[in-house]
N, CA, C and O atoms as a CHARMM CRD file, in Angstrom:
* protein
*
  388
    1    1 MET  N    152.69600 111.91600  32.91600 PROA 1      0.00000
    2    1 MET  CA   151.70700 112.82600  32.41100 PROA 1      0.00000
    3    1 MET  C    150.67700 113.13200  33.49500 PROA 1      0.00000
    4    1 MET  O    150.22000 114.26900  33.61800 PROA 1      0.00000
    5    2 VAL  N    150.31800 112.13700  34.26500 PROA 2      0.00000
    6    2 VAL  CA   149.32400 112.31900  35.31800 PROA 2      0.00000
    7    2 VAL  C    149.86700 113.25200  36.39500 PROA 2      0.00000
    8    2 VAL  O    149.13900 114.10000  36.91000 PROA 2      0.00000
    9    3 VAL  N    151.14300 113.09600  36.73500 PROA 3      0.00000
   10    3 VAL  CA   151.75600 113.94400  37.75900 PROA 3      0.00000
   11    3 VAL  C    151.78400 115.39500  37.29400 PROA 3      0.00000
   12    3 VAL  O    151.48500 116.30300  38.07000 PROA 3      0.00000
   13    4 SER  N    152.13500 115.61200  36.05100 PROA 4      0.00000
   14    4 SER  CA   152.18300 116.97700  35.51800 PROA 4      0.00000
   15    4 SER  C    150.79700 117.60500  35.49200 PROA 4      0.00000
   16    4 SER  O    150.64900 118.78500  35.81100 PROA 4      0.00000
   17    5 ALA  N    149.79100 116.84200  35.12300 PROA 5      0.00000
   18    5 ALA  CA   148.42900 117.35500  35.10800 PROA 5      0.00000
   19    5 ALA  C    147.92900 117.63300  36.52100 PROA 5      0.00000
   20    5 ALA  O    147.14800 118.56000  36.73500 PROA 5      0.00000
   21    6 TYR  N    148.37600 116.83500  37.47900 PROA 6      0.00000
   22    6 TYR  CA   147.97800 117.04600  38.87200 PROA 6      0.00000
   23    6 TYR  C    148.59500 118.32500  39.43500 PROA 6      0.00000
   24    6 TYR  O    147.96900 119.01000  40.24300 PROA 6      0.00000
   25    7 LEU  N    149.80600 118.64900  39.01800 PROA 7      0.00000
   26    7 LEU  CA   150.50900 119.81200  39.55700 PROA 7      0.00000
   27    7 LEU  C    150.01600 121.13500  38.97500 PROA 7      0.00000
   28    7 LEU  O    150.11800 122.16800  39.63600 PROA 7      0.00000
   29    8 LEU  N    149.49200 121.12600  37.76900 PROA 8      0.00000
   30    8 LEU  CA   149.08300 122.36700  37.10700 PROA 8      0.00000
   31    8 LEU  C    147.56300 122.48700  37.07500 PROA 8      0.00000
   32    8 LEU  O    146.88000 121.56400  36.63000 PROA 8      0.00000
   33    9 PRO  N    147.02600 123.61400  37.54000 PROA 9      0.00000
   34    9 PRO  CA   145.56400 123.76000  37.55400 PROA 9      0.00000
   35    9 PRO  C    144.94500 123.96200  36.17000 PROA 9      0.00000
   36    9 PRO  O    143.74600 123.74100  36.00400 PROA 9      0.00000
   37   10 GLY  N    145.72200 124.37100  35.18600 PROA 10     0.00000
   38   10 GLY  CA   145.18700 124.61500  33.84900 PROA 10     0.00000
   39   10 GLY  C    145.14700 123.38700  32.96100 PROA 10     0.00000
   40   10 GLY  O    144.72900 123.46900  31.80600 PROA 10     0.00000
   41   11 VAL  N    145.58200 122.24300  33.49000 PROA 11     0.00000
   42   11 VAL  CA   145.59800 120.99500  32.72400 PROA 11     0.00000
   43   11 VAL  C    144.67500 120.01000  33.43100 PROA 11     0.00000
   44   11 VAL  O    144.82600 119.75500  34.62600 PROA 11     0.00000
   45   12 THR  N    143.71800 119.45700  32.68700 PROA 12     0.00000
   46   12 THR  CA   142.78600 118.50400  33.28400 PROA 12     0.00000
   47   12 THR  C    142.78900 117.19000  32.51300 PROA 12     0.00000
   48   12 THR  O    142.89100 117.15600  31.28700 PROA 12     0.00000
   49   13 LEU  N    142.67500 116.13200  33.26800 PROA 13     0.00000
   50   13 LEU  CA   142.53500 114.78000  32.72700 PROA 13     0.00000
   51   13 LEU  C    141.26400 114.18800  33.30600 PROA 13     0.00000
   52   13 LEU  O    141.00200 114.31200  34.50200 PROA 13     0.00000
   53   14 SER  N    140.47900 113.54800  32.46200 PROA 14     0.00000
   54   14 SER  CA   139.22200 112.98600  32.95100 PROA 14     0.00000
   55   14 SER  C    139.39300 111.60200  33.55000 PROA 14     0.00000
   56   14 SER  O    138.49100 111.11500  34.23300 PROA 14     0.00000
   57   15 GLY  N    140.51100 110.96500  33.31600 PROA 15     0.00000
   58   15 GLY  CA   140.72400 109.63500  33.87300 PROA 15     0.00000
   59   15 GLY  C    141.98900 109.00100  33.34200 PROA 15     0.00000
   60   15 GLY  O    142.75000 109.60700  32.58700 PROA 15     0.00000
   61   16 PHE  N    142.19300 107.76100  33.76000 PROA 16     0.00000
   62   16 PHE  CA   143.40800 107.04800  33.35900 PROA 16     0.00000
   63   16 PHE  C    143.41800 106.74800  31.87000 PROA 16     0.00000
   64   16 PHE  O    144.47300 106.79700  31.23800 PROA 16     0.00000
   65   17 GLY  N    142.27500 106.44300  31.30700 PROA 17     0.00000
   66   17 GLY  CA   142.19000 106.16400  29.86800 PROA 17     0.00000
   67   17 GLY  C    142.56400 107.37300  29.04000 PROA 17     0.00000
   68   17 GLY  O    143.26200 107.25200  28.03300 PROA 17     0.00000
   69   18 ALA  N    142.10300 108.53500  29.45900 PROA 18     0.00000
   70   18 ALA  CA   142.45200 109.77300  28.74900 PROA 18     0.00000
   71   18 ALA  C    143.94500 110.05700  28.87300 PROA 18     0.00000
   72   18 ALA  O    144.56600 110.52900  27.92200 PROA 18     0.00000
   73   19 ALA  N    144.52400 109.77300  30.03900 PROA 19     0.00000
   74   19 ALA  CA   145.96300 109.98000  30.23200 PROA 19     0.00000
   75   19 ALA  C    146.76300 109.03200  29.34600 PROA 19     0.00000
   76   19 ALA  O    147.76600 109.42500  28.75000 PROA 19     0.00000
   77   20 LEU  N    146.32000 107.79400  29.26500 PROA 20     0.00000
   78   20 LEU  CA   147.00500 106.81600  28.42900 PROA 20     0.00000
   79   20 LEU  C    146.91900 107.18400  26.95000 PROA 20     0.00000
   80   20 LEU  O    147.90800 107.09000  26.22400 PROA 20     0.00000
   81   21 LEU  N    145.73600 107.60100  26.50700 PROA 21     0.00000
   82   21 LEU  CA   145.55700 108.00300  25.11300 PROA 21     0.00000
   83   21 LEU  C    146.34800 109.27100  24.80500 PROA 21     0.00000
   84   21 LEU  O    146.94100 109.38500  23.73300 PROA 21     0.00000
   85   22 ALA  N    146.36200 110.22300  25.73600 PROA 22     0.00000
   86   22 ALA  CA   147.12100 111.45900  25.53000 PROA 22     0.00000
   87   22 ALA  C    148.61800 111.16000  25.45300 PROA 22     0.00000
   88   22 ALA  O    149.32800 111.74900  24.63800 PROA 22     0.00000
   89   23 ALA  N    149.09200 110.25900  26.28800 PROA 23     0.00000
   90   23 ALA  CA   150.51300 109.88600  26.24600 PROA 23     0.00000
   91   23 ALA  C    150.85200 109.20100  24.92600 PROA 23     0.00000
   92   23 ALA  O    151.91800 109.44200  24.36000 PROA 23     0.00000
   93   24 LEU  N    149.96500 108.35800  24.43900 PROA 24     0.00000
   94   24 LEU  CA   150.18600 107.67600  23.17000 PROA 24     0.00000
   95   24 LEU  C    150.22500 108.66400  22.00900 PROA 24     0.00000
   96   24 LEU  O    151.12000 108.60500  21.16600 PROA 24     0.00000
   97   25 VAL  N    149.25400 109.57000  21.96800 PROA 25     0.00000
   98   25 VAL  CA   149.21200 110.56400  20.89100 PROA 25     0.00000
   99   25 VAL  C    150.40900 111.50600  20.98300 PROA 25     0.00000
  100   25 VAL  O    150.98700 111.87300  19.96000 PROA 25     0.00000
  101   26 LEU  N    150.78800 111.90000  22.20600 PROA 26     0.00000
  102   26 LEU  CA   151.95500 112.76600  22.37500 PROA 26     0.00000
  103   26 LEU  C    153.22100 112.06500  21.89700 PROA 26     0.00000
  104   26 LEU  O    154.07000 112.68400  21.25500 PROA 26     0.00000
  105   27 GLY  N    153.34700 110.79900  22.20000 PROA 27     0.00000
  106   27 GLY  CA   154.50100 110.04100  21.72900 PROA 27     0.00000
  107   27 GLY  C    154.54300 109.93200  20.22200 PROA 27     0.00000
  108   27 GLY  O    155.60500 110.07900  19.61700 PROA 27     0.00000
  109   28 LEU  N    153.39400 109.67500  19.60300 PROA 28     0.00000
  110   28 LEU  CA   153.34700 109.57300  18.14100 PROA 28     0.00000
  111   28 LEU  C    153.67100 110.90700  17.47000 PROA 28     0.00000
  112   28 LEU  O    154.38900 110.94400  16.47000 PROA 28     0.00000
  113   29 LEU  N    153.14100 112.00000  18.01900 PROA 29     0.00000
  114   29 LEU  CA   153.44600 113.31200  17.44300 PROA 29     0.00000
  115   29 LEU  C    154.91400 113.67000  17.63700 PROA 29     0.00000
  116   29 LEU  O    155.52500 114.29000  16.76700 PROA 29     0.00000
  117   30 ASN  N    155.48200 113.28000  18.78000 PROA 30     0.00000
  118   30 ASN  CA   156.89900 113.54600  19.01900 PROA 30     0.00000
  119   30 ASN  C    157.79400 112.75800  18.06800 PROA 30     0.00000
  120   30 ASN  O    158.88500 113.21200  17.72400 PROA 30     0.00000
  121   31 VAL  N    157.34300 111.58800  17.64500 PROA 31     0.00000
  122   31 VAL  CA   158.14900 110.76800  16.73800 PROA 31     0.00000
  123   31 VAL  C    158.00900 111.24300  15.28800 PROA 31     0.00000
  124   31 VAL  O    159.00100 111.30000  14.56200 PROA 31     0.00000
  125   32 PHE  N    156.80500 111.58000  14.86500 PROA 32     0.00000
  126   32 PHE  CA   156.57500 111.85700  13.44800 PROA 32     0.00000
  127   32 PHE  C    156.53500 113.34500  13.08800 PROA 32     0.00000
  128   32 PHE  O    157.05900 113.72700  12.04200 PROA 32     0.00000
  129   33 ILE  N    155.93600 114.18400  13.91400 PROA 33     0.00000
  130   33 ILE  CA   155.72200 115.58900  13.56500 PROA 33     0.00000
  131   33 ILE  C    156.80600 116.50400  14.11900 PROA 33     0.00000
  132   33 ILE  O    157.24600 117.42800  13.43500 PROA 33     0.00000
  133   34 LYS  N    157.23800 116.25500  15.34500 PROA 34     0.00000
  134   34 LYS  CA   158.18800 117.15900  15.98800 PROA 34     0.00000
  135   34 LYS  C    159.51500 117.28700  15.23300 PROA 34     0.00000
  136   34 LYS  O    160.02600 118.40200  15.13900 PROA 34     0.00000
  137   35 PRO  N    160.10600 116.20800  14.68600 PROA 35     0.00000
  138   35 PRO  CA   161.34700 116.40000  13.91900 PROA 35     0.00000
  139   35 PRO  C    161.17700 117.30100  12.69200 PROA 35     0.00000
  140   35 PRO  O    162.08500 118.05200  12.33700 PROA 35     0.00000
  141   36 ILE  N    160.02400 117.22200  12.05500 PROA 36     0.00000
  142   36 ILE  CA   159.75500 118.08100  10.90100 PROA 36     0.00000
  143   36 ILE  C    159.65400 119.53100  11.35200 PROA 36     0.00000
  144   36 ILE  O    160.20100 120.42400  10.70500 PROA 36     0.00000
  145   37 LEU  N    158.95900 119.76700  12.45700 PROA 37     0.00000
  146   37 LEU  CA   158.84600 121.12800  12.98400 PROA 37     0.00000
  147   37 LEU  C    160.20800 121.68300  13.40600 PROA 37     0.00000
  148   37 LEU  O    160.50500 122.85500  13.18000 PROA 37     0.00000
  149   38 LEU  N    161.02400 120.83600  14.01700 PROA 38     0.00000
  150   38 LEU  CA   162.35400 121.28500  14.42000 PROA 38     0.00000
  151   38 LEU  C    163.21700 121.63800  13.20600 PROA 38     0.00000
  152   38 LEU  O    163.98900 122.59600  13.24600 PROA 38     0.00000
  153   39 LEU  N    163.08600 120.88100  12.15400 PROA 39     0.00000
  154   39 LEU  CA   163.84900 121.16300  10.94100 PROA 39     0.00000
  155   39 LEU  C    163.37200 122.45800  10.27900 PROA 39     0.00000
  156   39 LEU  O    164.18500 123.25500   9.81100 PROA 39     0.00000
  157   40 LEU  N    162.07100 122.66000  10.24100 PROA 40     0.00000
  158   40 LEU  CA   161.52400 123.86900   9.61500 PROA 40     0.00000
  159   40 LEU  C    161.85800 125.13500  10.40600 PROA 40     0.00000
  160   40 LEU  O    162.00300 126.21200   9.82800 PROA 40     0.00000
  161   41 THR  N    161.98000 125.00400  11.71800 PROA 41     0.00000
  162   41 THR  CA   162.24300 126.17000  12.56500 PROA 41     0.00000
  163   41 THR  C    163.69700 126.23300  13.01500 PROA 41     0.00000
  164   41 THR  O    164.01200 126.88400  14.01100 PROA 41     0.00000
  165   42 LEU  N    164.57500 125.56700  12.29400 PROA 42     0.00000
  166   42 LEU  CA   165.98500 125.52700  12.68400 PROA 42     0.00000
  167   42 LEU  C    166.63700 126.91100  12.78400 PROA 42     0.00000
  168   42 LEU  O    167.37700 127.15100  13.73700 PROA 42     0.00000
  169   43 PRO  N    166.39700 127.82600  11.84500 PROA 43     0.00000
  170   43 PRO  CA   167.04200 129.14100  11.98900 PROA 43     0.00000
  171   43 PRO  C    166.63200 129.89300  13.26100 PROA 43     0.00000
  172   43 PRO  O    167.48700 130.45400  13.94600 PROA 43     0.00000
  173   44 ILE  N    165.35200 129.91100  13.57600 PROA 44     0.00000
  174   44 ILE  CA   164.91800 130.61200  14.78300 PROA 44     0.00000
  175   44 ILE  C    165.35500 129.85200  16.03400 PROA 44     0.00000
  176   44 ILE  O    165.59800 130.45400  17.08000 PROA 44     0.00000
  177   45 ASN  N    165.45200 128.54800  15.92100 PROA 45     0.00000
  178   45 ASN  CA   165.93000 127.74000  17.04300 PROA 45     0.00000
  179   45 ASN  C    167.40100 128.02900  17.31900 PROA 45     0.00000
  180   45 ASN  O    167.81500 128.06400  18.47700 PROA 45     0.00000
  181   46 ILE  N    168.18200 128.23300  16.28600 PROA 46     0.00000
  182   46 ILE  CA   169.59400 128.58100  16.46700 PROA 46     0.00000
  183   46 ILE  C    169.72100 129.97900  17.06600 PROA 46     0.00000
  184   46 ILE  O    170.55300 130.20600  17.94500 PROA 46     0.00000
  185   47 LEU  N    168.90100 130.91400  16.59500 PROA 47     0.00000
  186   47 LEU  CA   168.94900 132.28300  17.12400 PROA 47     0.00000
  187   47 LEU  C    168.57600 132.35400  18.60400 PROA 47     0.00000
  188   47 LEU  O    169.11900 133.17300  19.34600 PROA 47     0.00000
  189   48 THR  N    167.66100 131.50700  19.02700 PROA 48     0.00000
  190   48 THR  CA   167.23400 131.51900  20.42800 PROA 48     0.00000
  191   48 THR  C    167.99200 130.51000  21.28000 PROA 48     0.00000
  192   48 THR  O    167.62900 130.25800  22.42900 PROA 48     0.00000
  193   49 LEU  N    169.03800 129.94000  20.71300 PROA 49     0.00000
  194   49 LEU  CA   169.87700 128.95600  21.41700 PROA 49     0.00000
  195   49 LEU  C    169.07900 127.75200  21.91400 PROA 49     0.00000
  196   49 LEU  O    169.35000 127.21300  22.98700 PROA 49     0.00000
  197   50 GLY  N    168.11200 127.34900  21.13500 PROA 50     0.00000
  198   50 GLY  CA   167.33900 126.15400  21.44400 PROA 50     0.00000
  199   50 GLY  C    166.09400 126.38700  22.26900 PROA 50     0.00000
  200   50 GLY  O    165.33200 125.44700  22.49500 PROA 50     0.00000
  201   51 LEU  N    165.85800 127.60900  22.72800 PROA 51     0.00000
  202   51 LEU  CA   164.68600 127.86900  23.56000 PROA 51     0.00000
  203   51 LEU  C    163.37400 127.80100  22.78000 PROA 51     0.00000
  204   51 LEU  O    162.31100 127.60900  23.37000 PROA 51     0.00000
  205   52 PHE  N    163.44200 127.95600  21.47400 PROA 52     0.00000
  206   52 PHE  CA   162.22200 127.84200  20.66000 PROA 52     0.00000
  207   52 PHE  C    161.67900 126.42200  20.67700 PROA 52     0.00000
  208   52 PHE  O    160.51300 126.20500  20.34800 PROA 52     0.00000
  209   53 THR  N    162.49400 125.46500  21.05200 PROA 53     0.00000
  210   53 THR  CA   162.03000 124.08600  21.19600 PROA 53     0.00000
  211   53 THR  C    160.92700 123.99300  22.24900 PROA 53     0.00000
  212   53 THR  O    160.02100 123.16800  22.12600 PROA 53     0.00000
  213   54 LEU  N    160.99700 124.82900  23.27800 PROA 54     0.00000
  214   54 LEU  CA   159.93000 124.85700  24.28200 PROA 54     0.00000
  215   54 LEU  C    158.60700 125.28900  23.66400 PROA 54     0.00000
  216   54 LEU  O    157.55300 124.76300  24.02000 PROA 54     0.00000
  217   55 VAL  N    158.65800 126.23500  22.75000 PROA 55     0.00000
  218   55 VAL  CA   157.44500 126.68600  22.06200 PROA 55     0.00000
  219   55 VAL  C    156.88500 125.55800  21.20300 PROA 55     0.00000
  220   55 VAL  O    155.67200 125.35300  21.16300 PROA 55     0.00000
  221   56 ILE  N    157.75300 124.83200  20.52300 PROA 56     0.00000
  222   56 ILE  CA   157.30800 123.70600  19.70600 PROA 56     0.00000
  223   56 ILE  C    156.67900 122.63400  20.58900 PROA 56     0.00000
  224   56 ILE  O    155.64800 122.06400  20.23100 PROA 56     0.00000
  225   57 ASN  N    157.29000 122.35400  21.73700 PROA 57     0.00000
  226   57 ASN  CA   156.70700 121.38800  22.67200 PROA 57     0.00000
  227   57 ASN  C    155.32600 121.82900  23.12000 PROA 57     0.00000
  228   57 ASN  O    154.40700 121.01200  23.18800 PROA 57     0.00000
  229   58 ALA  N    155.16700 123.10900  23.42700 PROA 58     0.00000
  230   58 ALA  CA   153.86500 123.62300  23.86000 PROA 58     0.00000
  231   58 ALA  C    152.82700 123.49400  22.74400 PROA 58     0.00000
  232   58 ALA  O    151.67700 123.14300  23.00500 PROA 58     0.00000
  233   59 LEU  N    153.22200 123.77200  21.52400 PROA 59     0.00000
  234   59 LEU  CA   152.28900 123.64100  20.40000 PROA 59     0.00000
  235   59 LEU  C    151.87100 122.19000  20.17700 PROA 59     0.00000
  236   59 LEU  O    150.71000 121.91400  19.87700 PROA 59     0.00000
  237   60 VAL  N    152.81500 121.26600  20.32400 PROA 60     0.00000
  238   60 VAL  CA   152.49000 119.84200  20.17800 PROA 60     0.00000
  239   60 VAL  C    151.51100 119.42100  21.28400 PROA 60     0.00000
  240   60 VAL  O    150.57900 118.65800  21.02800 PROA 60     0.00000
  241   61 ILE  N    151.71800 119.90900  22.49200 PROA 61     0.00000
  242   61 ILE  CA   150.80500 119.57900  23.59900 PROA 61     0.00000
  243   61 ILE  C    149.42600 120.17200  23.35300 PROA 61     0.00000
  244   61 ILE  O    148.41900 119.54900  23.69000 PROA 61     0.00000
  245   62 MET  N    149.36500 121.35600  22.77700 PROA 62     0.00000
  246   62 MET  CA   148.05300 121.93600  22.46000 PROA 62     0.00000
  247   62 MET  C    147.34700 121.13900  21.36700 PROA 62     0.00000
  248   62 MET  O    146.12100 121.02600  21.38600 PROA 62     0.00000
  249   63 VAL  N    148.09200 120.58900  20.42000 PROA 63     0.00000
  250   63 VAL  CA   147.49000 119.73400  19.39500 PROA 63     0.00000
  251   63 VAL  C    146.94300 118.46300  20.03800 PROA 63     0.00000
  252   63 VAL  O    145.85100 118.01100  19.69500 PROA 63     0.00000
  253   64 VAL  N    147.69900 117.88800  20.96900 PROA 64     0.00000
  254   64 VAL  CA   147.21900 116.69600  21.68400 PROA 64     0.00000
  255   64 VAL  C    145.94800 117.03200  22.45100 PROA 64     0.00000
  256   64 VAL  O    145.01600 116.22800  22.49400 PROA 64     0.00000
  257   65 SER  N    145.90600 118.21200  23.05600 PROA 65     0.00000
  258   65 SER  CA   144.71300 118.63500  23.78800 PROA 65     0.00000
  259   65 SER  C    143.50300 118.76400  22.86600 PROA 65     0.00000
  260   65 SER  O    142.37500 118.48500  23.27200 PROA 65     0.00000
  261   66 ALA  N    143.74200 119.18500  21.63100 PROA 66     0.00000
  262   66 ALA  CA   142.63900 119.31500  20.67600 PROA 66     0.00000
  263   66 ALA  C    142.17800 117.96500  20.14400 PROA 66     0.00000
  264   66 ALA  O    141.01200 117.81200  19.78000 PROA 66     0.00000
  265   67 ILE  N    143.06900 116.99300  20.09400 PROA 67     0.00000
  266   67 ILE  CA   142.73800 115.68400  19.51500 PROA 67     0.00000
  267   67 ILE  C    142.10500 114.74700  20.53800 PROA 67     0.00000
  268   67 ILE  O    141.11800 114.07500  20.23700 PROA 67     0.00000
  269   68 VAL  N    142.66500 114.69700  21.74200 PROA 68     0.00000
  270   68 VAL  CA   142.28100 113.68600  22.73200 PROA 68     0.00000
  271   68 VAL  C    141.14000 114.20100  23.60100 PROA 68     0.00000
  272   68 VAL  O    141.27700 115.22900  24.26400 PROA 68     0.00000
  273   69 PRO  N    140.01400 113.48900  23.59900 PROA 69     0.00000
  274   69 PRO  CA   138.93900 113.87000  24.52400 PROA 69     0.00000
  275   69 PRO  C    139.31600 113.47200  25.95600 PROA 69     0.00000
  276   69 PRO  O    139.86800 112.39800  26.19500 PROA 69     0.00000
  277   70 GLY  N    139.00700 114.35500  26.88400 PROA 70     0.00000
  278   70 GLY  CA   139.32800 114.07900  28.28000 PROA 70     0.00000
  279   70 GLY  C    140.65100 114.66600  28.72400 PROA 70     0.00000
  280   70 GLY  O    140.98800 114.60900  29.90700 PROA 70     0.00000
  281   71 PHE  N    141.40500 115.22900  27.79800 PROA 71     0.00000
  282   71 PHE  CA   142.66000 115.91700  28.11100 PROA 71     0.00000
  283   71 PHE  C    142.52800 117.33900  27.61800 PROA 71     0.00000
  284   71 PHE  O    142.36800 117.58100  26.42100 PROA 71     0.00000
  285   72 HSD  N    142.59800 118.29000  28.55300 PROA 72     0.00000
  286   72 HSD  CA   142.38400 119.68800  28.18000 PROA 72     0.00000
  287   72 HSD  C    143.46700 120.56600  28.79600 PROA 72     0.00000
  288   72 HSD  O    143.78600 120.44800  29.97900 PROA 72     0.00000
  289   73 VAL  N    144.02300 121.44400  27.97200 PROA 73     0.00000
  290   73 VAL  CA   144.99300 122.43200  28.42100 PROA 73     0.00000
  291   73 VAL  C    144.36900 123.80300  28.18900 PROA 73     0.00000
  292   73 VAL  O    143.88600 124.09100  27.09400 PROA 73     0.00000
  293   74 SER  N    144.37900 124.65300  29.22100 PROA 74     0.00000
  294   74 SER  CA   143.67000 125.93700  29.17500 PROA 74     0.00000
  295   74 SER  C    144.22600 126.92700  28.16200 PROA 74     0.00000
  296   74 SER  O    143.46100 127.69700  27.58000 PROA 74     0.00000
  297   75 GLY  N    145.50100 126.92900  27.94200 PROA 75     0.00000
  298   75 GLY  CA   146.07600 127.89200  27.00700 PROA 75     0.00000
  299   75 GLY  C    147.53300 127.58900  26.73800 PROA 75     0.00000
  300   75 GLY  O    148.07900 126.58400  27.19200 PROA 75     0.00000
  301   76 PHE  N    148.15200 128.49700  25.98100 PROA 76     0.00000
  302   76 PHE  CA   149.53200 128.28700  25.57700 PROA 76     0.00000
  303   76 PHE  C    150.48000 128.25600  26.77500 PROA 76     0.00000
  304   76 PHE  O    151.38000 127.41800  26.82600 PROA 76     0.00000
  305   77 TRP  N    150.29100 129.15400  27.73200 PROA 77     0.00000
  306   77 TRP  CA   151.21300 129.22600  28.86500 PROA 77     0.00000
  307   77 TRP  C    151.13100 127.98700  29.73000 PROA 77     0.00000
  308   77 TRP  O    152.14800 127.52200  30.24500 PROA 77     0.00000
  309   78 TYR  N    149.92700 127.44200  29.90000 PROA 78     0.00000
  310   78 TYR  CA   149.81400 126.18400  30.63500 PROA 78     0.00000
  311   78 TYR  C    150.43400 125.02900  29.85300 PROA 78     0.00000
  312   78 TYR  O    150.99900 124.11100  30.44600 PROA 78     0.00000
  313   79 ALA  N    150.33100 125.07200  28.53400 PROA 79     0.00000
  314   79 ALA  CA   150.97700 124.04200  27.71400 PROA 79     0.00000
  315   79 ALA  C    152.49100 124.14500  27.83800 PROA 79     0.00000
  316   79 ALA  O    153.18000 123.12700  27.89000 PROA 79     0.00000
  317   80 LEU  N    153.01200 125.36700  27.88600 PROA 80     0.00000
  318   80 LEU  CA   154.44800 125.56800  28.06000 PROA 80     0.00000
  319   80 LEU  C    154.90400 125.07000  29.42600 PROA 80     0.00000
  320   80 LEU  O    155.91700 124.37900  29.53600 PROA 80     0.00000
  321   81 LEU  N    154.15400 125.42100  30.46300 PROA 81     0.00000
  322   81 LEU  CA   154.47000 124.93700  31.81200 PROA 81     0.00000
  323   81 LEU  C    154.35100 123.42000  31.89900 PROA 81     0.00000
  324   81 LEU  O    155.16500 122.76300  32.54700 PROA 81     0.00000
  325   82 PHE  N    153.33400 122.87100  31.24500 PROA 82     0.00000
  326   82 PHE  CA   153.14100 121.42100  31.23200 PROA 82     0.00000
  327   82 PHE  C    154.33400 120.72300  30.59600 PROA 82     0.00000
  328   82 PHE  O    154.78800 119.69200  31.09300 PROA 82     0.00000
  329   83 SER  N    154.84800 121.27700  29.49800 PROA 83     0.00000
  330   83 SER  CA   155.99400 120.64600  28.84200 PROA 83     0.00000
  331   83 SER  C    157.24300 120.72100  29.72100 PROA 83     0.00000
  332   83 SER  O    158.04100 119.78300  29.74400 PROA 83     0.00000
  333   84 VAL  N    157.41600 121.81500  30.43500 PROA 84     0.00000
  334   84 VAL  CA   158.57200 121.94400  31.32900 PROA 84     0.00000
  335   84 VAL  C    158.45000 120.97700  32.50200 PROA 84     0.00000
  336   84 VAL  O    159.40900 120.28300  32.83900 PROA 84     0.00000
  337   85 VAL  N    157.26700 120.93200  33.12400 PROA 85     0.00000
  338   85 VAL  CA   157.05700 120.02600  34.25700 PROA 85     0.00000
  339   85 VAL  C    157.18000 118.57300  33.81100 PROA 85     0.00000
  340   85 VAL  O    157.76800 117.75600  34.51900 PROA 85     0.00000
  341   86 LEU  N    156.63500 118.24900  32.65600 PROA 86     0.00000
  342   86 LEU  CA   156.73600 116.88600  32.13600 PROA 86     0.00000
  343   86 LEU  C    158.19500 116.50700  31.88200 PROA 86     0.00000
  344   86 LEU  O    158.60100 115.37900  32.16200 PROA 86     0.00000
  345   87 SER  N    158.97000 117.42900  31.36100 PROA 87     0.00000
  346   87 SER  CA   160.39600 117.15600  31.13500 PROA 87     0.00000
  347   87 SER  C    161.12900 116.92400  32.44900 PROA 87     0.00000
  348   87 SER  O    161.97400 116.03400  32.53900 PROA 87     0.00000
  349   88 ILE  N    160.81300 117.70900  33.46000 PROA 88     0.00000
  350   88 ILE  CA   161.46100 117.54800  34.76600 PROA 88     0.00000
  351   88 ILE  C    161.07200 116.21100  35.39800 PROA 88     0.00000
  352   88 ILE  O    161.92400 115.51200  35.94600 PROA 88     0.00000
  353   89 VAL  N    159.80200 115.86000  35.32200 PROA 89     0.00000
  354   89 VAL  CA   159.33700 114.58500  35.89100 PROA 89     0.00000
  355   89 VAL  C    160.00400 113.41300  35.17500 PROA 89     0.00000
  356   89 VAL  O    160.44900 112.46800  35.82600 PROA 89     0.00000
  357   90 LEU  N    160.07900 113.46100  33.84600 PROA 90     0.00000
  358   90 LEU  CA   160.72800 112.38600  33.09700 PROA 90     0.00000
  359   90 LEU  C    162.22000 112.32000  33.40100 PROA 90     0.00000
  360   90 LEU  O    162.79400 111.23200  33.45800 PROA 90     0.00000
  361   91 TRP  N    162.85400 113.48200  33.59600 PROA 91     0.00000
  362   91 TRP  CA   164.26300 113.49500  33.95500 PROA 91     0.00000
  363   91 TRP  C    164.47500 112.86000  35.32900 PROA 91     0.00000
  364   91 TRP  O    165.42500 112.10300  35.52700 PROA 91     0.00000
  365   92 LEU  N    163.58600 113.17200  36.27900 PROA 92     0.00000
  366   92 LEU  CA   163.69300 112.55400  37.61600 PROA 92     0.00000
  367   92 LEU  C    163.49900 111.05100  37.55200 PROA 92     0.00000
  368   92 LEU  O    164.21800 110.30800  38.22000 PROA 92     0.00000
  369   93 ILE  N    162.54800 110.59600  36.76700 PROA 93     0.00000
  370   93 ILE  CA   162.30300 109.16000  36.63700 PROA 93     0.00000
  371   93 ILE  C    163.50800 108.46600  36.01200 PROA 93     0.00000
  372   93 ILE  O    163.90600 107.39000  36.45600 PROA 93     0.00000
  373   94 ASN  N    164.08600 109.07800  34.98600 PROA 94     0.00000
  374   94 ASN  CA   165.24900 108.48300  34.32600 PROA 94     0.00000
  375   94 ASN  C    166.49200 108.51300  35.20200 PROA 94     0.00000
  376   94 ASN  O    167.35900 107.64800  35.07000 PROA 94     0.00000
  377   95 SER  N    166.59500 109.48600  36.08800 PROA 95     0.00000
  378   95 SER  CA   167.77700 109.55000  36.95000 PROA 95     0.00000
  379   95 SER  C    167.72300 108.53200  38.06400 PROA 95     0.00000
  380   95 SER  O    168.76300 108.21700  38.64300 PROA 95     0.00000
  381   96 VAL  N    166.55400 108.00200  38.39100 PROA 96     0.00000
  382   96 VAL  CA   166.41500 106.99100  39.43700 PROA 96     0.00000
  383   96 VAL  C    166.90000 105.62900  38.94200 PROA 96     0.00000
  384   96 VAL  O    167.38100 104.81700  39.73100 PROA 96     0.00000
  385   97 LYS  N    166.77700 105.38200  37.65600 PROA 97     0.00000
  386   97 LYS  CA   167.16500 104.07500  37.09700 PROA 97     0.00000
  387   97 LYS  C    168.57200 103.72200  37.39700 PROA 97     0.00000
  388   97 LYS  O    169.04000 102.65700  36.99400 PROA 97     0.00000
């Protein structure tokens, strides 16, 4: 999360504590809320061949930005870019294992 925030100018973190709290809240929302959103948006997700999942990821990141103090995302497009960069960083970390 810190690497993604460092790479994008529209995403700011006030410190390590904010990054840790944002990661925790993002993980909790991904476990509890994201499956419900994916189920509710299944028809549009099928029509877009899964690309609508990126929009859902961006919306979840914007919710985290609204909840966690010290973590701020400037807008929807930065949230979308943040989710893509975060996915790439996590994929790189997992491929090293």
